[in-house]
ZAPARO-687401 format. One record per residue: y, x, z of N, C-alpha, C in turn; residue number from 1; chain. Coordinates in Angstrom, 1 decimal, m for minus. Example, Ala and Ser with C-alpha at 12.3 -4.5 7.8 and 13.67 -1.06 7.14 Angstrom:
BEGIN
- n_c2_n_c1_n_c3_ca_c2_ca_c1_ca_c3_c_c2_c_c1_c_c3_pos_unit
- m5.7_13.2_7.8_m4.5_12.3_7.8_m3.3_13.2_7.8_1_A
- m2.2_12.8_7.1_m1.1_13.7_7.1_0.0_12.9_7.9_2_A
***
This chain:
BEGIN
- n_c2_n_c1_n_c3_ca_c2_ca_c1_ca_c3_c_c2_c_c1_c_c3_pos_unit
- m1.6_0.4_m0.5_0.0_0.3_0.4_1.6_0.4_0.3_1_A
- 0.9_2.4_1.1_2.4_3.2_0.6_3.0_3.6_m0.8_2_A
- 2.2_3.3_m1.8_2.2_4.3_m2.5_3.0_2.5_m3.9_3_A
- 2.7_1.3_m3.5_4.3_0.4_m4.2_5.5_0.8_m4.2_4_A
- 5.7_1.7_m2.4_7.1_1.6_m2.3_7.4_3.1_m1.9_5_A
- 7.2_4.2_m3.2_7.2_5.3_m3.0_7.6_5.4_m4.1_6_A
- 9.1_5.8_m4.6_10.0_6.4_m6.3_9.8_8.2_m5.6_7_A
- 8.9_8.5_m7.1_9.3_9.9_m7.1_10.0_10.3_m7.8_8_A
- 10.8_11.3_m8.5_12.1_12.0_m9.3_12.0_11.0_m10.5_9_A
- 10.5_11.1_m10.8_10.3_11.4_m12.8_10.8_9.9_m12.4_10_A
- 10.1_8.5_m11.8_10.9_7.4_m11.8_12.2_7.5_m12.6_11_A
- 13.5_7.9_m11.6_14.4_7.7_m11.2_14.5_8.9_m13.0_12_A
- 14.2_9.4_m13.3_14.4_10.4_m14.5_14.0_9.8_m16.1_13_A
- 13.0_8.6_m15.9_12.8_7.0_m16.5_14.1_6.7_m17.0_14_A
- 14.6_6.3_m15.5_15.2_5.4_m15.5_16.4_5.3_m16.2_15_A
- 16.9_7.2_m16.4_18.1_8.3_m16.5_17.7_7.4_m17.8_16_A
- 16.5_7.7_m18.7_16.5_8.0_m19.9_16.6_6.6_m21.1_17_A
- 16.2_5.8_m20.4_16.1_4.4_m20.4_17.8_3.9_m20.4_18_A
- 18.2_4.2_m19.1_19.5_3.6_m18.9_20.0_3.7_m20.3_19_A
- 20.6_5.7_m20.6_21.1_5.9_m21.6_20.4_5.7_m23.1_20_A
- 19.7_5.2_m23.5_18.8_4.3_m24.4_20.6_3.3_m24.4_21_A
- 20.3_2.6_m23.4_20.3_0.9_m23.4_22.3_1.3_m23.8_22_A
- 22.5_2.8_m23.0_23.8_2.7_m23.2_24.6_3.2_m24.9_23_A
- 23.6_3.7_m25.2_23.6_4.0_m27.5_23.2_2.9_m27.8_24_A
- 23.1_1.6_m27.5_22.8_0.3_m28.0_24.2_0.1_m28.5_25_A
- 25.2_0.1_m27.6_26.8_0.0_m27.2_27.3_m0.9_m26.2_26_A
- 26.7_m0.5_m24.5_27.5_m1.4_m24.3_28.8_m0.8_m23.5_27_A
- 29.3_0.5_m24.6_31.1_0.1_m23.9_30.8_1.4_m22.8_28_A
- 29.9_2.0_m22.4_30.1_2.7_m21.6_30.3_2.5_m20.1_29_A
- 29.8_1.3_m19.9_29.3_m0.1_m18.6_27.6_0.9_m18.0_30_A
- 26.9_1.3_m19.0_25.5_2.0_m18.5_25.8_2.9_m18.3_31_A
- 26.4_4.1_m19.0_27.2_5.4_m18.5_26.4_5.8_m17.1_32_A
- 27.4_5.2_m15.9_27.9_5.9_m14.9_26.2_5.3_m13.8_33_A
- 25.5_4.0_m14.2_24.2_4.1_m14.0_23.4_4.8_m14.3_34_A
- 23.5_5.6_m15.2_22.4_6.4_m15.8_22.5_7.9_m14.8_35_A
- 23.9_7.9_m14.7_24.2_9.4_m14.2_23.8_9.1_m12.9_36_A
- 24.1_7.6_m11.8_23.9_8.1_m10.8_21.7_7.8_m10.3_37_A
- 21.2_7.2_m11.6_19.5_7.6_m11.5_19.3_9.5_m12.1_38_A
- 19.8_9.6_m12.9_19.6_10.8_m12.4_19.7_11.7_m11.5_39_A
- 20.9_11.3_m11.1_21.8_12.1_m9.2_20.7_11.9_m8.8_40_A
- 19.8_10.4_m8.6_18.9_10.9_m7.3_17.9_11.1_m7.6_41_A
- 17.4_11.3_m9.0_16.5_11.9_m9.5_16.3_13.9_m8.8_42_A
- 17.8_14.1_m9.2_17.7_15.5_m8.8_18.3_15.8_m7.2_43_A
- 18.8_15.0_m6.7_18.7_15.3_m5.1_17.4_14.8_m4.4_44_A
- 16.3_13.7_m4.9_14.7_13.5_m4.6_14.0_14.9_m4.9_45_A
- 14.7_15.6_m6.2_13.4_16.5_m6.5_14.1_18.1_m5.0_46_A
- 15.1_17.6_m4.5_15.9_18.7_m3.1_15.3_18.2_m2.1_47_A
- 14.9_16.6_m1.9_14.9_16.2_m0.8_13.8_15.8_m0.9_48_A
- 12.6_15.5_m0.9_11.7_14.7_m1.6_10.8_13.7_m0.3_49_A
- 11.9_13.9_1.0_11.4_12.8_2.1_12.2_11.8_2.6_50_A
- 13.2_11.9_1.2_14.0_10.7_1.6_13.8_9.4_0.5_51_A
- 13.5_8.3_1.3_12.7_6.4_1.8_13.7_6.2_0.3_52_A
- 12.5_5.0_0.0_13.1_4.4_m1.0_13.9_3.9_m0.7_53_A
- 14.3_2.9_0.5_15.8_1.9_1.1_16.7_3.3_0.3_54_A
- 16.7_5.0_1.2_17.6_5.4_0.8_18.4_5.6_m0.6_55_A
- 16.9_5.4_m1.4_18.0_6.0_m2.6_18.0_5.1_m3.4_56_A
- 17.4_3.8_m3.2_18.6_2.7_m4.1_19.9_2.3_m3.3_57_A
- 19.8_2.7_m1.8_21.6_2.9_m1.6_22.8_3.3_m2.2_58_A
- 21.6_5.2_m2.7_22.2_6.1_m3.1_22.5_5.7_m4.7_59_A
- 21.6_5.2_m4.9_21.8_4.9_m6.3_22.8_4.1_m6.8_60_A
- 23.3_2.8_m6.2_24.3_1.7_m6.2_25.1_2.3_m5.9_61_A
- 25.4_2.9_m4.5_26.6_3.6_m5.0_27.0_4.3_m5.3_62_A
- 26.0_5.3_m6.3_26.8_6.3_m7.5_26.9_5.3_m8.6_63_A
- 26.0_4.6_m8.5_26.7_3.5_m10.3_27.9_2.9_m9.9_64_A
- 27.8_2.9_m8.6_29.8_2.3_m8.7_30.8_3.3_m8.5_65_A
- 30.0_4.5_m8.9_31.4_5.5_m7.9_31.6_5.7_m9.8_66_A
- 30.6_5.5_m10.0_30.0_6.9_m11.7_31.2_5.8_m12.6_67_A
- 30.7_4.5_m12.1_31.8_3.3_m13.5_33.0_3.1_m13.4_68_A
- 32.6_3.1_m11.9_34.9_3.3_m12.1_35.1_4.6_m12.4_69_A
- 34.6_5.4_m12.1_35.1_6.9_m12.7_35.0_7.3_m14.3_70_A
- 34.2_6.6_m14.8_34.5_6.7_m16.5_36.0_5.7_m16.4_71_A
- 35.7_4.0_m16.1_36.6_3.5_m16.1_37.4_4.2_m15.9_72_A
- 38.3_4.2_m15.2_40.1_5.4_m14.8_39.8_6.6_m15.3_73_A
- 39.3_7.2_m16.7_39.1_9.0_m16.4_39.3_9.0_m18.0_74_A
- 37.7_8.4_m18.3_37.7_8.4_m19.4_37.7_7.8_m20.3_75_A
- 38.1_6.7_m19.8_38.3_5.6_m20.8_39.2_5.4_m22.0_76_A
- 40.5_5.9_m21.7_41.4_6.7_m21.8_41.0_7.5_m23.2_77_A
- 40.4_8.3_m22.8_40.1_9.2_m24.3_39.1_8.8_m24.8_78_A
- 38.3_8.2_m25.0_37.6_6.8_m26.3_38.8_6.4_m26.7_79_A
- 39.8_5.5_m26.5_40.5_4.8_m27.2_42.0_5.2_m27.7_80_A
- 42.0_6.8_m27.1_42.9_7.7_m28.7_42.1_7.4_m29.9_81_A
- 43.3_7.3_m30.4_43.4_7.4_m32.1_44.5_8.2_m33.1_82_A
- 43.5_8.7_m34.0_44.8_9.2_m34.9_45.1_9.3_m35.9_83_A
- 44.4_7.7_m36.1_44.9_6.5_m37.2_45.5_5.8_m36.6_84_A
- 46.6_4.9_m36.1_46.4_4.3_m35.4_47.4_3.4_m36.1_85_A
- 47.5_3.4_m37.4_48.1_2.3_m38.7_46.5_1.9_m39.6_86_A
- 45.3_2.5_m39.4_44.4_3.0_m40.1_44.1_1.1_m40.7_87_A
- 44.3_0.5_m39.4_43.8_m1.7_m39.7_45.4_m2.3_m39.9_88_A
- 46.2_m2.0_m40.4_47.7_m2.6_m40.5_48.4_m1.9_m41.5_89_A
- 47.8_m2.2_m42.4_47.7_m2.3_m43.4_50.0_m2.8_m43.9_90_A
- 50.3_m3.1_m43.3_52.1_m3.6_m43.3_52.9_m2.2_m43.0_91_A
- 52.4_m1.6_m42.0_53.3_m0.5_m41.1_52.2_0.5_m42.6_92_A
- 51.2_1.2_m43.5_50.9_1.6_m44.5_51.8_1.8_m44.9_93_A
- 53.2_1.2_m45.6_53.6_1.0_m46.5_55.0_1.3_m46.2_94_A
- 55.3_1.2_m45.1_56.1_2.1_m44.7_57.0_3.0_m45.1_95_A
- 58.4_3.0_m45.9_58.1_4.8_m46.4_58.3_4.3_m47.8_96_A
- 57.6_3.8_m48.0_56.9_3.7_m49.6_57.8_3.6_m51.0_97_A
- 58.3_3.9_m51.9_59.1_2.8_m52.7_58.7_1.8_m54.6_98_A
- 59.2_1.3_m54.2_59.0_0.9_m55.2_59.8_0.2_m56.5_99_A
- 58.8_0.0_m57.8_59.6_m0.2_m58.8_59.6_m1.3_m58.9_100_A
- 60.8_m2.6_m59.1_60.7_m4.4_m59.6_60.8_m4.3_m60.9_101_A
- 59.6_m4.7_m61.2_59.3_m5.9_m62.6_59.9_m6.6_m62.7_102_A
- 60.7_m7.5_m61.4_61.6_m8.5_m62.5_62.9_m8.8_m60.7_103_A
- 63.8_m9.6_m61.0_64.5_m10.0_m59.7_63.7_m10.2_m58.3_104_A
- 64.6_m9.5_m58.0_64.3_m9.8_m56.1_66.0_m10.3_m55.6_105_A
- 65.7_m11.5_m55.1_66.3_m12.3_m54.8_66.4_m12.0_m53.4_106_A
- 67.6_m12.0_m52.4_67.7_m11.9_m51.0_67.3_m12.6_m50.6_107_A
- 66.8_m12.6_m48.9_66.0_m13.5_m47.9_65.0_m13.1_m48.4_108_A
- 64.1_m14.3_m48.1_62.5_m14.2_m48.5_61.6_m14.4_m49.8_109_A
- 61.5_m13.4_m49.8_60.6_m13.7_m51.2_59.4_m13.0_m51.5_110_A
- 58.6_m12.8_m52.8_57.5_m12.2_m52.8_57.3_m10.4_m53.7_111_A
- 56.9_m10.2_m53.4_56.8_m9.2_m54.5_54.9_m8.4_m54.4_112_A
- 54.7_m8.2_m56.1_53.2_m7.5_m55.7_53.3_m6.0_m56.0_113_A
- 52.4_m5.5_m54.5_52.6_m4.0_m54.1_51.2_m3.6_m55.0_114_A
- 50.7_m3.0_m55.7_49.5_m2.8_m55.6_48.7_m4.0_m56.3_115_A
- 47.7_m4.4_m55.8_46.9_m5.7_m55.9_46.9_m7.0_m54.8_116_A
- 48.3_m6.3_m54.1_48.2_m8.0_m52.9_49.9_m7.9_m53.1_117_A
- 49.9_m9.1_m52.9_51.4_m9.9_m53.1_52.0_m10.3_m51.7_118_A
- 53.4_m9.5_m51.0_53.5_m9.1_m50.1_54.5_m10.0_m50.7_119_A
- 55.2_m10.9_m48.7_56.3_m11.7_m48.9_57.4_m10.1_m47.6_120_A
- 58.3_m10.4_m48.3_58.9_m9.4_m48.5_60.6_m9.9_m48.3_121_A
- 61.9_m9.9_m47.3_62.5_m9.8_m46.7_64.1_m9.2_m47.3_122_A
- 64.8_m8.8_m47.8_66.0_m8.2_m48.5_67.3_m8.6_m48.2_123_A
- 68.0_m7.6_m47.7_69.6_m8.3_m47.7_70.5_m8.9_m48.3_124_A
- 70.0_m7.7_m50.1_71.0_m7.8_m50.5_70.0_m8.2_m51.8_125_A
- 69.8_m9.3_m52.9_69.8_m9.5_m54.4_69.3_m7.9_m55.5_126_A
- 68.2_m7.8_m56.1_68.2_m6.4_m56.6_67.9_m6.8_m57.7_127_A
- 68.4_m6.6_m58.8_67.8_m6.8_m60.6_66.7_m5.6_m61.1_128_A
- 65.8_m6.7_m61.4_64.6_m5.5_m62.1_65.0_m4.6_m63.0_129_A
- 64.3_m3.6_m62.6_64.5_m2.0_m62.4_64.3_m1.5_m61.4_130_A
- 64.7_m2.1_m60.4_66.1_m0.8_m59.7_64.8_m0.3_m58.3_131_A
- 65.0_0.2_m57.7_63.7_0.1_m57.0_64.5_m0.2_m55.7_132_A
- 63.3_m0.5_m55.0_62.7_m0.7_m53.1_62.0_0.4_m52.3_133_A
- 63.2_0.5_m51.2_62.5_1.0_m50.3_61.5_0.4_m48.8_134_A
- 60.4_0.2_m48.5_59.9_m0.2_m47.7_60.1_0.6_m46.7_135_A
- 61.0_m0.1_m45.4_61.4_0.4_m44.4_61.2_m0.1_m42.1_136_A
- 60.6_m1.4_m43.0_59.7_m2.0_m41.9_59.1_m3.3_m41.6_137_A
- 58.9_m3.6_m40.7_57.9_m4.8_m41.1_57.8_m5.9_m40.0_138_A
- 57.6_m6.8_m40.2_57.9_m8.0_m39.3_56.3_m8.5_m38.7_139_A
- 55.5_m8.2_m38.2_54.2_m9.1_m38.4_53.4_m8.7_m39.7_140_A
- 53.3_m9.6_m41.0_52.6_m9.3_m42.0_54.2_m9.2_m43.7_141_A
- 55.4_m9.2_m42.9_57.0_m8.8_m43.6_56.1_m8.0_m43.9_142_A
- 57.4_m7.9_m45.0_58.2_m6.2_m45.6_59.2_m5.9_m44.8_143_A
- 60.3_m5.9_m44.6_61.5_m5.0_m44.6_62.3_m4.6_m45.6_144_A
- 62.7_m4.6_m46.9_63.1_m4.2_m47.7_64.2_m3.9_m47.9_145_A
- 65.3_m2.4_m48.5_66.4_m2.4_m48.5_66.4_m1.5_m49.7_146_A
- 68.0_m2.0_m51.1_67.1_m1.2_m52.2_67.7_0.6_m51.8_147_A
- 67.1_1.1_m52.5_67.3_2.5_m52.8_68.4_2.9_m53.5_148_A
- 69.2_3.7_m53.3_70.4_4.0_m53.6_70.3_5.1_m54.2_149_A
***
């Protein structure tokens, strides 16, 4: 009956690898703290083999909480950093681009073909056909343009 209540270091090592595998499937860092805690319990148990299973479970629980909170506070921001913050913002990608007009562009809001997309644009004064405009900013999906001088 004693064998049912005995947890060995390799039990915790198996749990460590199972949690890492589950984390690799897309848990977003949540299981990483628990995996590190399981690995830590396995390591501690190698050095202190007389540790009882209730103490092991308490160490695992506290370790999971501490390592998970540490991940969320310290390392989560590193994962959220992006070297291309405008990757999915097509309107922001057009800022600074110069467009040659195929048709007159009346003042106020109108539509303008840029590449393969028809964009809503806003210009403060009308620009005639053949003129050039520069995208200066965007407000949502409306491009703010001005005449290039």
